[in-house]
Structure formats: structure tokens, C-alpha cells
TORNUKE-164205 format. One line per 10 residues: number of its first residue (from 1); for each residue x, y, z of C-alpha. Coordinates in Angstrom, 1 decimal, padded with zeros to 4 digits. Layout:
<pts>
NUM) X:Y:Z | ...
</pts>
This chain:
<pts>
1) 002.2:-081.7:-008.9 | 005.3:-079.4:-009.1 | 004.6:-075.9:-010.2 | 006.5:-074.6:-013.2 | 009.4:-072.3:-012.4 | 008.7:-068.8:-013.5 | 011.1:-067.6:-016.2 | 013.5:-064.8:-015.1 | 012.3:-061.6:-016.7 | 014.9:-059.1:-017.8
11) 014.0:-055.4:-017.2 | 012.7:-053.6:-020.3 | 015.1:-051.1:-021.7 | 013.8:-048.2:-023.7 | 015.3:-047.3:-027.0 | 018.4:-045.2:-027.1 | 016.4:-042.1:-028.3 | 013.9:-042.5:-025.4 | 016.7:-043.0:-023.0 | 018.3:-039.7:-024.0
21) 015.0:-037.9:-023.4 | 014.5:-039.5:-020.1 | 018.0:-038.7:-019.0 | 017.5:-035.1:-019.9 | 014.4:-034.9:-017.8 | 016.2:-036.7:-015.0 | 019.1:-034.3:-015.0 | 016.8:-031.2:-015.2 | 014.9:-032.4:-012.2 | 018.0:-033.4:-010.3
31) 019.5:-029.9:-010.8 | 016.4:-028.1:-009.8 | 016.7:-029.3:-006.2 | 015.4:-026.3:-004.2 | 011.6:-026.0:-003.9 | 010.3:-022.4:-004.6 | 006.5:-022.1:-004.0 | 003.8:-019.6:-003.1 | 005.5:-016.7:-004.8 | 003.7:-013.4:-004.0
41) 002.6:-011.1:-005.4 | 001.7:-012.9:-008.6 | -001.4:-012.5:-010.7 | -002.9:-015.6:-012.3 | 000.4:-017.4:-012.5 | 002.2:-014.5:-014.1 | -000.5:-013.9:-016.8 | -000.9:-010.3:-015.7 | 001.4:-007.6:-014.3 | 001.5:-006.4:-010.7
51) 001.2:-002.6:-010.5 | 003.6:-000.3:-008.6 | 004.6:003.3:-009.0 | 008.1:004.8:-009.5 | 010.0:004.4:-006.3 | 007.2:002.4:-004.5 | 008.6:-000.6:-002.7 | 007.5:-004.1:-003.9 | 007.8:-006.8:-001.2 | 008.4:-010.2:-002.8
61) 008.0:-013.4:-000.8 | 008.0:-017.1:-001.3 | 008.2:-020.5:000.4 | 011.8:-021.8:-000.2 | 013.2:-025.0:001.2 | 015.1:-028.1:000.4 | 015.7:-031.7:001.5 | 018.2:-032.3:004.4 | 019.7:-029.8:006.8 | 022.0:-027.8:004.6
71) 021.7:-024.0:004.8 | 020.1:-022.5:001.7 | 020.2:-018.9:000.3 | 017.9:-017.1:-002.1 | 017.5:-013.9:-004.0 | 015.1:-011.9:-006.1 | 016.4:-011.3:-009.6 | 014.7:-008.4:-011.5 | 015.0:-005.9:-014.2 | 013.4:-004.2:-017.2
81) 011.3:-006.6:-019.3 | 012.8:-005.5:-022.6 | 016.5:-006.2:-021.7 | 018.7:-008.9:-020.5 | 019.8:-006.8:-017.6 | 019.2:-008.3:-014.2 | 019.7:-007.0:-010.7 | 019.7:-009.1:-007.6 | 018.6:-008.6:-004.0 | 019.0:-011.3:-001.3
91) 015.9:-012.7:000.2 | 015.7:-012.9:004.0 | 014.3:-015.8:006.0 | 011.1:-014.8:007.8 | 009.6:-017.9:009.4 | 008.4:-021.4:008.5 | 010.3:-021.5:005.2 | 008.9:-018.1:004.2 | 011.4:-015.7:002.7 | 011.0:-012.0:001.6
101) 012.8:-009.1:000.1 | 011.9:-005.5:-000.9 | 012.8:-004.2:-004.3 | 012.1:-000.8:-006.0 | 011.7:000.3:-009.6 | 012.7:003.9:-010.3 | 011.1:004.7:-013.6 | 007.8:003.9:-015.4 | 007.7:000.9:-017.7 | 007.6:-002.9:-017.9
111) 009.7:-005.0:-015.5 | 009.8:-008.5:-014.3 | 011.2:-010.5:-011.4 | 011.9:-014.1:-010.5 | 013.5:-016.0:-007.6 | 016.7:-018.1:-007.5 | 017.7:-020.3:-004.5 | 020.7:-022.6:-003.9 | 022.4:-024.8:-001.3 | 024.8:-022.5:000.5
121) 027.6:-024.9:001.4 | 029.7:-022.1:002.8 | 027.0:-021.0:005.3 | 026.5:-024.7:006.2 | 030.2:-025.0:006.9 | 030.2:-021.9:009.1 | 027.3:-023.1:011.1 | 028.7:-026.6:011.6 | 032.3:-025.5:012.2 | 031.1:-023.0:014.9
131) 029.2:-025.8:016.7 | 032.2:-028.2:016.5 | 034.6:-025.5:017.7 | 032.4:-024.5:020.6 | 032.3:-028.2:021.5 | 036.1:-028.6:021.1 | 035.7:-031.0:018.1 | 036.9:-028.9:015.2 | 039.4:-031.0:013.2 | 041.8:-030.4:010.3
141) 039.2:-032.1:008.1 | 036.7:-029.3:008.5 | 039.5:-026.8:007.7 | 040.4:-028.8:004.6 | 036.8:-028.6:003.5 | 036.9:-024.8:004.0 | 039.9:-024.5:001.7 | 038.1:-026.6:-000.9 | 035.1:-024.3:-000.8 | 037.3:-021.3:-001.4
151) 039.1:-023.1:-004.2 | 035.8:-023.9:-005.9 | 034.8:-020.3:-005.7 | 037.7:-019.4:-008.0 | 036.0:-021.4:-010.7 | 032.4:-020.3:-010.1 | 032.4:-017.7:-012.8 | 030.6:-015.3:-010.4 | 031.6:-011.9:-009.1 | 033.8:-009.3:-010.6
161) 037.5:-009.6:-011.6 | 038.3:-007.9:-008.3 | 036.3:-010.5:-006.4 | 038.1:-013.4:-008.2 | 041.5:-011.8:-007.3 | 040.3:-011.5:-003.7 | 039.3:-015.2:-003.7 | 042.7:-016.2:-004.9 | 044.3:-014.2:-002.2 | 042.0:-015.7:000.4
171) 042.9:-019.2:-000.7 | 046.7:-018.4:-000.5 | 046.3:-017.0:003.0 | 044.4:-020.2:004.1 | 047.1:-022.4:002.6 | 049.8:-020.6:004.4 | 048.0:-020.8:007.7 | 047.4:-024.5:007.1 | 051.1:-025.0:006.5 | 051.8:-023.3:009.8
181) 049.3:-025.5:011.5 | 047.3:-022.4:012.6 | 043.8:-023.8:012.9 | 042.4:-020.8:014.8 | 043.7:-018.4:012.1 | 042.0:-020.4:009.4 | 038.8:-020.5:011.4 | 038.8:-016.8:012.1 | 039.6:-015.9:008.5 | 036.7:-018.1:007.2
191) 034.3:-016.5:009.7 | 035.4:-012.9:009.0 | 032.7:-010.5:007.7 | 034.8:-009.7:004.6 | 035.0:-013.4:003.7 | 031.3:-013.8:004.2 | 030.6:-010.9:001.8 | 033.2:-012.1:-000.7 | 031.9:-015.7:-000.9 | 028.3:-014.4:-001.2
201) 029.4:-012.4:-004.2 | 031.7:-015.0:-005.8 | 031.1:-018.3:-004.2 | 029.7:-021.3:-006.0 | 025.9:-021.8:-005.9 | 025.3:-025.5:-005.5 | 022.1:-026.8:-007.1 | 020.9:-023.3:-008.0 | 017.2:-023.5:-008.8 | 015.0:-020.9:-010.5
211) 011.3:-020.2:-010.2 | 010.1:-021.0:-013.8 | 008.0:-017.8:-014.2 | 009.3:-014.3:-014.8 | 006.6:-012.4:-013.0 | 005.6:-009.2:-014.8 | 005.5:-005.8:-013.1 | 004.1:-002.6:-014.6 | 005.5:000.6:-013.0 | 003.5:003.8:-013.3
221) 004.3:007.4:-012.8 | 003.0:008.7:-009.5 | -000.2:010.3:-011.0 | -001.6:006.8:-011.7 | -001.8:006.0:-007.9 | -002.1:009.5:-006.3 | -004.3:012.2:-007.9 | -007.2:014.5:-007.2 | -009.5:015.0:-010.1 | -011.9:017.9:-010.9
231) -014.4:017.3:-013.7 | -016.2:020.1:-015.5 | -018.1:020.7:-018.7 | -016.2:023.3:-020.7 | -019.3:024.6:-022.4 | -020.7:025.7:-019.0 | -017.8:027.9:-018.1 | -018.9:031.1:-019.7 | -021.0:032.3:-016.8 | -023.9:032.8:-019.1
241) -026.5:030.2:-020.0 | -027.0:031.9:-023.4 | -023.3:031.6:-024.4 | -021.4:028.4:-025.1 | -018.2:028.2:-023.1 | -014.8:028.1:-024.7 | -011.3:026.9:-023.8 | -010.5:030.5:-023.0 | -013.3:030.4:-020.4 | -011.8:027.3:-018.9
251) -008.4:029.0:-018.7 | -010.0:031.8:-016.7 | -011.2:029.2:-014.2 | -007.8:027.6:-013.7 | -006.8:029.8:-010.7 | -010.1:028.8:-009.0 | -009.5:025.1:-009.5 | -005.8:025.4:-008.4 | -007.0:027.2:-005.3 | -008.9:024.1:-004.3
261) -005.8:022.0:-004.8 | -006.7:019.6:-007.6 | -004.0:018.3:-009.9 | -006.1:016.7:-012.7 | -008.7:018.6:-014.7 | -011.0:016.3:-016.6 | -013.4:017.1:-019.5 | -016.2:014.9:-020.9 | -016.0:014.6:-024.7 | -015.0:017.9:-026.4
271) -015.8:016.7:-030.0 | -018.5:017.8:-032.5 | -022.0:016.7:-031.5 | -024.4:015.1:-033.9 | -027.9:016.5:-034.6 | -029.8:013.3:-035.5 | -032.0:012.4:-032.5 | -030.3:015.1:-030.4 | -031.4:015.1:-026.8 | -033.1:018.1:-025.2
281) -033.1:019.3:-021.6 | -033.4:016.6:-019.0 | -032.8:013.9:-021.6 | -036.0:014.7:-023.5 | -036.5:013.6:-027.1 | -037.8:017.0:-028.2 | -034.9:019.4:-028.3 | -035.2:023.0:-028.9 | -033.3:024.7:-031.8 | -030.6:026.0:-029.4
291) -030.2:022.8:-027.3 | -026.5:021.8:-027.4 | -027.1:018.0:-027.2 | -025.2:015.4:-025.2 | -021.4:015.6:-025.6 | -021.5:011.8:-025.7 | -023.2:011.9:-029.1 | -019.9:012.2:-030.8 | -019.5:013.2:-034.4 | -021.0:015.3:-037.1
301) -020.1:016.8:-040.5 | -017.5:018.8:-038.5 | -015.6:015.7:-037.6 | -015.4:012.9:-035.1 | -013.1:011.7:-032.3 | -010.1:013.6:-033.7 | -011.9:016.9:-033.9 | -012.9:019.7:-031.5 | -016.4:021.1:-031.1 | -016.0:024.4:-033.0
311) -017.7:026.5:-030.3 | -015.1:025.4:-027.8 | -012.2:026.7:-029.9 | -009.4:025.5:-032.1 | -006.5:023.1:-031.6 | -004.3:026.2:-031.0 | -006.7:027.2:-028.2 | -006.6:023.7:-026.8 | -002.8:023.8:-026.8 | -002.9:027.1:-024.9
321) -005.2:025.5:-022.4 | -002.9:022.5:-021.9 | 000.0:024.8:-021.2 | -001.9:027.1:-019.0 | -003.2:024.2:-016.9 | 000.4:023.0:-016.5 | 001.4:026.4:-015.2 | -001.4:026.0:-012.6 | -000.2:022.5:-011.5 | -003.0:020.8:-013.4
331) -002.9:018.0:-016.0 | -005.7:017.7:-018.6 | -007.6:014.5:-018.8 | -010.0:013.7:-021.7 | -012.9:011.3:-022.1 | -012.3:008.5:-024.5 | -015.8:007.5:-025.4 | -016.1:004.8:-028.1 | -019.5:005.7:-029.4 | -020.8:007.7:-032.2
341) -023.7:010.0:-033.2 | -025.6:008.7:-036.2 | -023.9:011.6:-038.0 | -020.3:010.5:-037.3 | -018.1:010.4:-040.4 | -017.1:006.8:-039.7 | -020.6:005.6:-040.4 | -020.3:006.5:-044.1 | -016.6:005.8:-044.4 | -016.7:002.4:-042.5
351) -020.2:000.9:-042.4 | -018.6:-002.4:-041.6 | -017.7:-001.0:-038.1 | -021.4:-000.8:-037.1 | -024.3:-003.1:-036.6 | -027.2:-002.9:-039.0 | -030.8:-004.2:-038.6 | -032.4:-006.5:-041.3 | -034.4:-003.5:-042.6 | -031.2:-001.6:-043.4
361) -031.3:000.8:-040.4 | -028.5:001.3:-038.0 | -028.8:-000.2:-034.6 | -028.8:002.3:-031.8 | -027.1:001.8:-028.5 | -029.3:000.2:-025.9 | -029.2:-000.9:-022.2 | -032.7:-002.1:-021.8 | -034.9:-000.5:-020.7 | -032.8:002.5:-021.6
371) -032.4:003.3:-025.3 | -029.9:005.9:-026.4 | -031.4:007.2:-029.7 | -028.6:009.7:-030.2 | -025.7:007.2:-030.2 | -024.6:004.0:-031.9 | -021.8:001.6:-030.9 | -019.0:000.3:-033.0 | -018.3:-003.4:-033.0 | -014.8:-005.0:-032.8
381) -015.0:-008.2:-034.8 | -016.2:-009.5:-038.2 | -015.3:-007.0:-040.9 | -014.1:-004.4:-038.3 | -011.2:-006.5:-037.1 | -008.4:-005.3:-037.2 | -009.1:-001.9:-038.7 | -011.2:-000.4:-035.9 | -008.6:-001.5:-033.4 | -005.9:000.4:-035.2
391) -008.2:003.4:-035.6 | -009.0:003.6:-031.9 | -005.4:003.2:-030.9 | -004.5:006.0:-033.3 | -007.2:008.3:-031.8 | -005.5:007.9:-028.4 | -002.1:008.5:-029.9 | -003.5:011.6:-031.7 | -004.5:013.2:-028.4 | -001.3:012.1:-026.7
401) 000.5:014.1:-029.4 | -001.7:017.1:-028.3 | -000.4:016.9:-024.8 | -003.0:014.6:-023.1 | -001.6:011.8:-021.0 | -004.6:010.9:-019.0 | -007.8:009.3:-020.4 | -011.0:008.5:-018.6 | -012.6:005.7:-020.7 | -016.4:005.5:-021.0
411) -018.0:002.1:-020.4 | -014.9:000.0:-021.1 | -016.7:-003.1:-019.8 | -018.8:-003.1:-022.9 | -015.8:-003.5:-025.2 | -013.6:-006.6:-025.6 | -010.9:-007.3:-023.0 | -008.4:-008.3:-025.7 | -008.8:-004.9:-027.4 | -007.9:-003.1:-024.2
421) -004.9:-005.3:-023.4 | -003.6:-004.7:-026.9 | -004.4:-001.0:-027.2 | -003.0:000.0:-023.8 | 000.2:-001.9:-024.5 | 000.5:-000.2:-027.9 | 000.1:003.3:-026.3 | 002.6:002.5:-023.6 | 005.2:001.7:-026.2 | 005.0:005.4:-027.1
431) 004.7:006.8:-023.6 | 004.7:004.5:-020.5 | 003.3:007.4:-018.5 | -000.1:007.4:-020.1 | -002.9:006.8:-017.5 | -006.2:005.1:-018.2 | -009.2:005.4:-015.9 | -011.9:002.8:-016.4 | -015.4:004.1:-015.9 | -016.9:000.6:-015.3
441) -019.7:000.5:-012.7 | -020.3:-003.2:-013.4 | -019.7:-006.6:-011.9 | -016.7:-007.0:-009.6 | -014.9:-009.6:-011.6 | -015.3:-007.6:-014.8 | -013.9:-004.5:-013.1 | -011.0:-006.5:-011.8 | -010.3:-007.9:-015.3 | -010.0:-004.4:-016.7
451) -007.4:-003.7:-014.0 | -005.5:-006.8:-015.0 | -005.4:-006.0:-018.7 | -003.9:-002.6:-018.1 | -006.1:000.0:-016.7 | -004.2:002.2:-014.2 | -007.3:003.3:-012.3 | -010.9:002.2:-011.9 | -014.2:003.7:-010.8 | -015.5:001.8:-007.8
461) -018.5:001.0:-005.7 | -017.5:003.7:-003.1 | -020.3:005.9:-004.5 | -022.9:003.5:-003.0 | -021.1:002.5:000.2 | -022.4:004.6:003.0 | -022.7:002.5:006.2 | -019.7:001.7:008.4 | -019.8:-002.1:007.9 | -020.0:-001.9:004.1
471) -017.3:000.8:003.9 | -015.0:-001.3:006.1 | -015.7:-004.5:004.2 | -015.2:-002.9:000.8 | -012.0:-001.0:001.7 | -010.5:-004.1:003.3 | -011.1:-006.0:000.0 | -009.5:-003.2:-002.0 | -006.4:-002.8:000.2 | -005.8:-006.2:001.8
481) -006.6:-008.8:-000.9 | -004.9:-009.6:-004.2 | -006.9:-006.9:-005.9 | -004.6:-004.3:-004.3 | -001.8:-005.6:-006.6 | -003.5:-004.6:-009.8 | -006.7:-002.5:-009.3 | -006.4:001.1:-008.1 | -009.8:002.7:-007.3 | -010.6:006.3:-008.0
491) -013.3:007.4:-005.5 | -015.5:009.8:-007.4 | -018.0:011.3:-005.1 | -020.4:012.1:-007.9 | -020.4:012.2:-011.8 | -022.6:013.9:-014.4 | -024.4:010.5:-014.6 | -024.7:009.8:-010.9 | -026.3:012.0:-008.2 | -026.1:009.6:-005.3
501) -029.1:009.2:-003.0 | -027.0:010.0:000.1 | -026.2:013.4:-001.3 | -029.8:014.1:-002.3 | -030.9:013.8:001.4 | -027.9:014.7:003.5 | -027.4:018.4:002.9 | -024.1:020.2:003.3 | -022.9:017.9:006.1 | -023.3:014.9:003.8
511) -021.2:016.5:001.1 | -018.4:017.2:003.6 | -018.6:013.7:004.9 | -018.3:012.1:001.5 | -015.4:014.5:000.6 | -013.5:013.5:003.8 | -014.0:009.8:003.1 | -013.0:010.0:-000.6 | -010.0:012.2:-000.1 | -008.5:010.2:002.8
521) -009.5:006.6:002.1 | -008.3:006.5:-001.6 | -005.1:007.4:-003.4 | -007.1:008.7:-006.3 | -010.4:010.6:-005.9 | -012.5:013.0:-007.9 | -015.4:015.4:-007.8 | -017.7:016.6:-010.6 | -018.2:020.4:-010.5 | -021.1:021.5:-008.5
531) -020.2:019.2:-005.7 | -018.3:022.1:-004.1 | -021.7:024.0:-004.2 | -023.5:021.1:-002.7 | -025.7:020.7:-005.8 | -028.2:017.9:-005.1 | -031.5:018.5:-007.0 | -032.4:015.1:-008.5 | -034.7:013.9:-011.2 | -037.5:012.6:-008.9
541) -037.0:009.0:-008.0 | -033.6:008.7:-009.9 | -029.9:009.0:-009.1 | -029.7:011.7:-011.8 | -029.3:015.5:-011.7 | -032.2:017.7:-012.6 | -031.3:020.1:-015.4 | -028.2:018.1:-016.1 | -025.3:019.8:-017.9 | -025.2:016.7:-020.1
551) -028.1:018.3:-022.0 | -027.9:022.0:-021.4 | -025.5:024.9:-020.8 | -025.5:026.1:-017.2 | -023.9:028.9:-015.2 | -022.8:028.8:-011.6 | -021.6:031.1:-008.9 | -018.5:029.0:-008.1 | -018.1:030.7:-004.7 | -021.7:030.9:-003.7
561) -023.0:030.8:-000.2 | -022.8:027.4:001.5 | -019.9:026.1:-000.6 | -017.4:023.6:000.8 | -014.3:024.9:-001.1 | -012.3:025.3:002.2 | -012.9:021.7:003.1 | -011.7:020.6:-000.4 | -008.6:022.8:-000.2 | -007.8:021.5:003.3
571) -007.9:017.8:002.3 | -005.9:018.4:-000.9 | -003.2:020.3:001.1 | -003.2:017.4:003.7 | -002.8:014.8:000.9 | 000.2:016.6:-000.5 | 001.9:017.3:002.8 | 001.4:014.0:004.6 | 003.1:010.9:003.1 | 000.8:008.6:004.9
581) -002.0:009.7:002.6 | 000.0:008.8:-000.5 | 000.0:005.1:000.2 | -003.5:003.5:-000.5 | -002.5:000.2:001.0 | -001.5:001.5:004.4 | -005.1:001.9:005.5 | -006.1:000.3:008.8 | -009.5:000.4:010.6 | -009.6:000.9:014.4
591) -012.3:000.7:017.0 | -014.7:003.6:017.6 | -017.6:002.3:019.7 | -020.3:003.9:017.6 | -021.6:002.4:014.3 | -022.2:005.9:013.0 | -018.6:006.9:013.0 | -015.9:005.5:010.7 | -012.5:005.5:012.3 | -009.3:004.6:010.5
601) -005.7:005.5:010.1 | -002.9:005.7:007.6 | 000.8:005.7:008.3 | 004.2:005.5:006.8 | 006.5:002.5:007.6 | 008.7:004.6:009.8 | 005.7:006.2:011.6 | 006.9:009.7:010.8 | 003.5:010.4:009.3 | 000.7:008.7:011.2
611) -002.8:010.1:010.7 | -006.1:009.1:012.3 | -009.5:010.0:010.9 | -012.9:010.0:012.5 | -015.8:010.7:010.1 | -019.5:010.8:011.2 | -021.7:009.0:008.7 | -024.8:010.6:010.2 | -025.4:014.0:008.5 | -028.4:014.8:010.7
621) -027.5:014.4:014.4 | -024.4:014.7:016.6 | -022.5:011.5:017.3 | -019.6:010.5:019.5 | -018.3:008.0:021.9 | -015.2:006.2:023.0 | -012.4:005.0:020.7 | -009.1:003.3:020.9 | -005.8:005.1:020.3 | -003.5:002.6:018.4
631) -000.7:002.8:021.0 | 000.4:-000.7:020.0 | 001.5:000.6:016.6 | 004.2:002.4:018.5 | 005.0:-000.5:020.8 | 003.4:001.3:023.7 | 001.4:-000.2:026.5 | -002.3:000.5:027.1 | -001.4:003.3:029.6 | 001.1:004.9:027.2
641) 000.9:008.4:025.8 | 001.1:010.0:022.4 | 001.4:013.5:021.2 | -001.6:014.7:019.1 | -002.0:017.5:016.6 | -005.5:018.4:015.5 | -004.8:018.9:011.8 | -007.9:021.1:011.3 | -007.5:023.5:014.2 | -003.7:023.3:014.7
651) -004.1:022.6:018.4 | -001.7:020.2:020.1 | -002.3:018.0:023.1 | -001.6:014.5:024.5 | -003.7:011.4:024.7 | -002.8:009.4:027.9 | -004.1:005.8:027.7 | -005.6:003.7:025.0 | -009.3:004.7:025.4 | -010.3:008.3:024.5
661) -013.6:010.1:023.7 | -014.7:012.4:020.9 | -017.9:014.1:019.9 | -018.9:015.5:016.5 | -021.7:017.7:015.3 | -022.2:017.3:011.5 | -023.4:020.9:011.2 | -020.2:022.1:012.8 | -017.7:019.7:011.3 | -018.4:016.0:010.4
671) -014.8:014.9:010.5 | -011.7:015.0:012.7 | -008.1:014.5:011.6 | -005.3:013.8:014.1 | -001.6:013.4:013.6 | -000.1:011.3:016.4 | 003.5:010.6:017.4 | 005.5:009.4:020.4
</pts>
């Protein structure tokens, strides 16, 4: 039986309105012809800003390619985030469709960049015309195409008025040469360097495509990435355990701190201290009548976070201290601790900012099994939103108005990420140079998130990294992975809360070792006072200081026997004088064939400052061995030679050949610093 003939089916046609939408998508896709992928650096698809400092280069790279064989060109476009002003820097082809360029931002604040790419028909013409001419096959048709390219440039709308006049003149010259039949003249004119520059500035960009994201960049002042912190308790500066220290006592110590070479002077909270559940010596629950209490139990009838402990002085005294510190090359940093004594004025004024138990009592701060009976925490949601957010922002702005531009923030990981992102941005509207240090000894991803939402610096795990393998692994993560784009560590060697086990058992050599590592590995580092005296007595079995200043007033002989002040001053001088130490990301580890010695280098791009460091990690016995001199960094063979300056002794000599030997006695000097050059 014959099969029925299938009916001819007409293609379906969408409605006119759908056709218009489809055509718009078609045209948008057709125009965006160049592929731009793998843009770096970029944090979470542009959700968070990359960090740089003023004048610090930012290398932008991307995979850029198109169909066919036409030449393409690309550029980074960038500028301040709050304007429509854009600058442009050409991207350079690297290899395998990877392109890169270096850009720089000169002043602190918010910026952004993106990438544009286009088919460069003029570059394509130059390439093809050269090949044809060399083969003797250049025809008048190619020269006609050249004149058309220049003619089109006159209508590109790009370049300055002077550029457009130059394009018109160029076209006239080409036409006159064409009339004369001067093919060589036309070719030479089209290949001239001036023509290349002119058409780059004013030529038509065929199928120009743009990366769809404006990648945010936050630019800090230098102090955010390069600083040396000295932490002290102002109340322990009187020199007498029976007298509460004052701001004037701190002023008297400024020459001493300047002599060691620090540039940031940081105070734990300087506010009134509550009396309810006040802690006694060594964190006891039975204080004596004269015990000053923990400075972190903030708030009393005398005021809260916008007040000064009356025994320290007045706001006029504080202003004199800020100015005096400036005269000694020091900037004051304050602790921003969002916690309250049960006596804080906020508790009566804003009970909805706190947590209350079913029996009507306030909930104390806890970190089981620890319980902090002398402090309570605020909460950030329910009835506290948004009023507590505004209050805390205004506290920071209050101290900013008092001359404080650096804040160390206590336990920021226990407060909401959205709060920090909002608050830091609000403060930066007033002063983009404010620096926030996150005291967050917590999980790695939480620490990184704090860096992403705006913190300029972060405490780190350095305090507990002592072995060669773990130091190498951790520093490689911090300097060579994406974390380096947004998280800047501050290597504190000790804190009032942390007396590291290594320092408890290593003696003076261990203190010098940890100083050398912190000061040379990191851009930012800090010491808590007493470190220069090699203070180490612990609470038995704990990483805490016995007779801690957190709970009592103490007095010290700041130049007592056995101090390491000279070591501190040496490293701080070296940090200021050698540019290699001012770039955290330039760190490289090299081979020293002894697991007890950490060996690494830092260098500038032009190799004018190239430092090598060898630090023994064994504080008890001499260590040494063979190591490799990185001759390859200078393009030298294994039998090459470099000049060497011992930066500690000032001696100069030469290393001939890649493998050398060094020996260190920790009781003599547990570190070596060499500057090498051709």
C-alpha cells in the first residue's frame, strides 16, 4: 500500500515582539566577538576588591583570543570607582593566548578595572602586507585596503582633535602617493612608527568586546602593607607598680620606642573599666581592692567606648600624646573591642542590644569552657539592628576625629561579616587611609573572609609555625596563592593573650630567631612589650603569661640585661633601607641542606635590592651546612660569582659558585643577612 505523503511543514515564526528580543540578543552576541577569559586577579567573580597600596604595581592578565587569524589587540581600562574617568594601558601578548599589563594607582581609595579587546585590522594589514611584499606579491588592492583603513579611522570617534587632523593628513598623503603610482611610498608610510602610534590612538576598533565585570580594587596607604608595631599597656608605664601609668608616662617612653625603630604604637583598650565581676591578678575571681581589672571589661559609670579611663588622663592629654608620637615617627593605634562590662552605660540605655536569660539576668560572654564573667557581648540583629551598627560606626569615627587612623579589632570573627563590610566602607568614605587589623585566630576561611570584606591586615598562624616545613608551606600559601591579593598578615611574635610555647623554652636565642623571621618574612609585624626583655614566664601548662599585665600594673627595666633591643633596631633599620623587604609577595625559598635552617630571599624587580636570610630554628645547638646561592636569578651559570655584603657585620666578600657553606651558633647570632649583587 502506498504511504501517505508527508505534508510540507512551514518553519514556525515567533511573534514580532519575540523576534525583536531574539534579534537584540543575536546582535549583542555578534558584536561581542572576542573571548576574554581567566581574568586575574579577581576575587569571587568581582564580589570583593583586590588590595594594593599607593604606587604598588598591579599586574592584570587574561586569556584573550578570537576566531580566525586576524590580529587582535587588548587593553586594561581602569580608574576611580566613583567617577566615569577611565585610563587605558595596552595589554601585551605573553604566550598561549595569555596577555598581561601592569597598572598603578597613586592614591588611596576605591578603583576598578576591566578589559577591552578588538580585531586590529590595521595590524593584520601590516602583517599580511609585509609577507606579500617580501614574497613580491604586494598589489594595488592591498594598498587600496590600507587607504580605506585610514579613511575609516577618520570616523572612529577616537583620539584627540590633533589625532583626527593627523589622520586626515595621512589619508591625503596616501592618496597623493597613489595617484603618483608610488606603491613603495604608500607601504613605507603605512609601516612607519608614527602611523602605528597614530592608528593605535585613533583607529577603528572592529568588534570591540568588553569583559562584563568591573573588577574592584582597594588602594591603601603604605602603612596598611608595611609597618612595625609595638604594643604596650599605658597603665604599666609609670615605672612603679603602685602607681597607675598615664599618657604622660607613655610620652616619656616615646624616644625609647623610636630608638628601636617602630612606626606604630598600639594600646589595648584605654576606656573606663567596670567593677562588676572584676578580675584579679592572674585572672582570678577574687580581686583585691586595688586591682585595676582587665582593660577589656569596658565601661563603667565614667563612660564607655567614647571615654578615657580617668587615671590615664584627659582627652587633652591624649591629643598631646598623639602629636608627640607623630614627632617621634610613630602613629597611635587603638583597640576596638566590641564588648562591655556589666557596668557599661549601654546596658541601661539600650537593653535591646544585649542577650538576656529567661530569669532576667544578662548573658555573660563565653567560649566554653572559658567564661568571661567581667564582660558581656552585644548582638547585631533583632531589636539592635540597625541602631547598634550606627553606634559602633560612630565610635570609630569618634576616635578618627581624635587623630587615630589605625584600629586593631578584638575578635572580629565573632561579629557578623555584613557588619564589617558595611562599617569599614562607611569609615572609608570619611578617610580612605584608615587601617583595620583583624585579631582573628580562627579558621582559615573565616580569616580570609574578613580580609575580603575590608580588613587591611590580619593576625595569622605565624605564632604557631616553628618548623621549616610548616613555615615554608604557610608562607607559600600567603604569598603565592589568591590569598595574597586580599589578605595581608601581621606577624605578631607574642600578644598579651599569647605566650607561645616556643618562647617559653627557647631562651634568648629563640626570641632573636622569632624576631628575625617576623621582621623579614612579613610586610607587617609586631611585638608586645616585654618581648625585647625576653619575658617568658608562663602560667604552668598554658600559653599565657604569669602575672599578666591584663590583670595588674607592672614595672620593667626596659634596658635590662639580656635584652634584644639592638636586634630589633637592626631589623627595623634594614626594613626601612632595603626596598626588597617592603614587598611581601617577593618572598622566595631557597635550598639550605639542613632542616633546622630556614633560608629565603626577597628582591626588587630590578634586583637592585636582593637580600638572603638564613635563620636557625634550633635555639639550643649550633647548626650549619651547604646552601645554594640563587645565581640563576641574575642569569648566571652555576660557576658564576656574586658580590656579598654581610648586613650585620658590614663585611664584603664574594661567593664563587652556586654551593656555599655557613655555620650558626644560636648563642652568638641565630640569623645571617646577606645582600648580593653582580
